N, C-alpha and C positions, 0 to 999 in steps of 0.2 A: 504493499500499499504506500503511495506517495504521501509527501507531507501534506499536500493539498487535500488528498482523499482523506487523510487522517483527521484533518480540521473538520471537514464536512461531517465525517462519522461522529465526532465528538459533540456536535450539536443536535439536540433532539428534534429540531424542526429542519435541519438541513443547511442552516446558516453556514456560510463558508468563511466568514471574516471573524473580527474580534468581538462582535456583538451578537448576543443570542436574542434574535427576535422572537423566538418562541416564548421568551420570558417577558420581554418589554413591548412587543410589537402589536398587541391586540387592539389598542386604539390609535395606531399611528396614522391610518388613512383619514381620520377625522380631523387631525391637525395639520397633515402634510398634504394640502391640497395644491394643485399646480397654481402658481401665480401667473396670470396672463401676460404681464409685461416680460417676464423671464421666459415663458413659453414661446413668445414672439422672437426673442434673441435666439433661442435654440433653433426654431423653425427656419429663421434666416440662415443660421450657419450650416444647416442641413441642405439648404438650397433645393433645387428641384427634384432631388432624389425620390424615386418612385417606390423603393423599398428600404426599410430601416431596421437595423437590429438594435434592440435596447438591452444593453448588458447591465445586469444588476438592477433589473427593472422595478423591483419592489411592488408597490401597489399601483404603479402605472402612471404616476405624475410625470408630465411633459411629453408623454407619448403623442405624436401627431395623430390627428383623426382623418386626415385627408390623403393618407397614403398606406400602403401595406406595411404593418409592422409585425416583427417577430420579437418576442421578449423572453429574455433568459432571466431567471431568478432562483437561487438554491433555497431560499427560506420557505418552507410550507406556510409559516404564519403570514408571510407577505403575500404569497401567491393567492391566498384565500380572500385577501382584502381587496383584490382587483374588482373594479366594477364590472358588471355583466356585459356592458357594451364593449369592453376590451377583450382582445384575444387572451385565452388562457396562456399563462407563461410556462415556458419549458424548464424543468428542473435540471439546471445545469450550472457550471462554474465558469467565470471568465477565463481562467486558466485552461480550460479544456472545452472549447467551443465545438459543438458537434454538427459543424458545417463545412462544406468544401470552400477552397479558396475563392475569394471574390464573389461570394454568394450575394452580397448586399451592395446597393448603390451607396448606402451611408450607414454609419453606426453612431450610437450615443450611449453616454454613461452619466448619470445625474446623481450626485451625492452619494457615491458608492466606492470610488477607487480607494479611498483611505481605509476601507474595509476588506479589500482583497488580500488574500493571503500572499500572493506574489505579483506584484504590481506589474513588473516588466513582462512576465509571462502573460498576464491578462491583456495588457495593452498590445503585446505583439499579436496575440490571438485576435484581437479586435482589428487590428490592421490587416491581418492575414486574410479574414473573411470580408473585407471591405474594399470596394474598389474606388470609393469616393471620399468624401470627408468623414473624419471621426471626431466627434464632438463631446468634450468632457466638461461637465459642470462640477467645479469643486471649489476649495478655499485655498488662499494663499496663507501657508502656515506662518509666514513672516509678519503677517498683519492680523492674525486671529486674537492675540492677546492685547490688541489695541482698542478693542470694544469696551465700552464703559462696564460691562458684567464683570470684568476682571477686577473691578474695585470690591466686589461683592461675593464673587464665586471664582477665585483665581485658579482653584484647582480644576475647575471644569474647563476653562479656557486653555490652561497649560496642557491638560489632557488633549484637547482638541488639537492644539498646535503640534503636539507629538505624533498624532495619528495622520495628519494630512501630509502626503508626499509633496516635496517641492515641485513648483511648476516647471522648473528646468529638468527634473527627472521625468516627469509625465512627457513632456515634449520630446525628450531624447528618446524615450521607450516608443513613442508614437512614430517618430521619424517623419519624413517628408517635409513639407513646407508648413510650419507650425506659427501660429498666432495666438497671443494671450489678449483677451478682451475683458475689460472690467464689466461687472453686472450691477447696475444700480438697484438698490431695493426700495419699493415704494412704501409709504407709511403704513398703509393697511394691508401689508402683504399677506396673501392667502396661505402662504407655505410657511409652517411654523418652525423654521430653524431658528438658532438662537438670535442672529442678527435681525431677523425678521422682526423682533419685538424691540427694535432700537427706541422707538417712541411710545411703547406700551409696556412699561416695565412691570405692571401688575400682572401681566400674563405669567411671569416667572413664579408668581405665588401659588399657580394652579399646578398640582402634581401631574395631572395628565398632560398638560402643556410641555412640562419638563421631560416627561417619559418619552414624548415624541422626538426628543433630541438625544441621540444616543450616547453622547458625551456624559451626560448626567449619570448613566448606568454605571460608569466607572468610578464614581465617587461614593464612599460609604454613607450610611444614613446620618451619621454624627456630623460628618462635614457638610452634607446637604442641609441639614437643619441649621447649622451656623450660617451658612452661606444665605439661606432664606431669611433667617432673622436679621442679618445685617441689612439686607435689601428692605425688608419690612420696615425696620426702624428708621431707614433713611427716607422712605416715603412717608411715614408718619410724621416724621419730624421736619420734612421739607427739604432735607439736604439734597435728595436726589434731584429735586426740581430746580433747586438753586444752581446746581452744577450742570444739569443736562435738560432742564425744562423746555429749552428751544427745540428739542427733538420732537417733542409731542406734536408739533406742527410743521416740522421739516418735511417736505414732500417726498424726499428720497434720501437714502444714505448710502454713501460709497464706502463700503467695508472691505471684508477679505474675499467676497464672492467673485469668482473669475471663470471664464469660459475659455478653454483651451481647444482650438480648432486646428486640425491637422489635415492637409490635403497631399495626396501622393505627387511625387515629382513626375512630370511628364516623361514618358518613355521608360 
């Protein structure tokens, strides 16, 4: 059994990465809805591709609805949360995609590469089966801890920064002609990742909202309680608003979210 296969076997729901979605993923889809503005950037990066592979597809966020999509997702807990309107996901891992070379016109991977067991193997497979653009939505680990949440839950963002691979590493593994694009986050972002609540700090007081951000699952209960108490106190005393209150009406936030777009070289 390979290392990747051992990782899959070790999760009761088939999750291949460092997060057990069988334990934390039950309410994921309720909070991690696709944000239309982010979806539009992904669709533009995919271009006119008529067929798209979604690797680490989860519950199906950001899958385009106007073209043929094949989804790959190792976690049974995530596969069961896919809406009925979306195609069922194939139970497979990024590192061993069960497709022939150049099977798809484009490929995508959103909020997933930081959980892959072998990043280079997964991105190499993604490029192997794709004849056009490969699009990865991820976060720049060098920017993650600049978010204000680091003042209250430093262990969460330090964990997040360690998990995300560098953008240079992603680009190198994808090869081809690669571009990194910033992804602005709207104030009322539908997708509940940490930075999506930049102007709505009260959302972090909700346990279900935190559970939909996998980094919180790496923090023990005592540290989580201390983090939430720090934030709760800052909100009650007005400290948060004195420091960051302008964010409550700021229309967008330029944080760590990035889109890595790789296109094969001609010839």
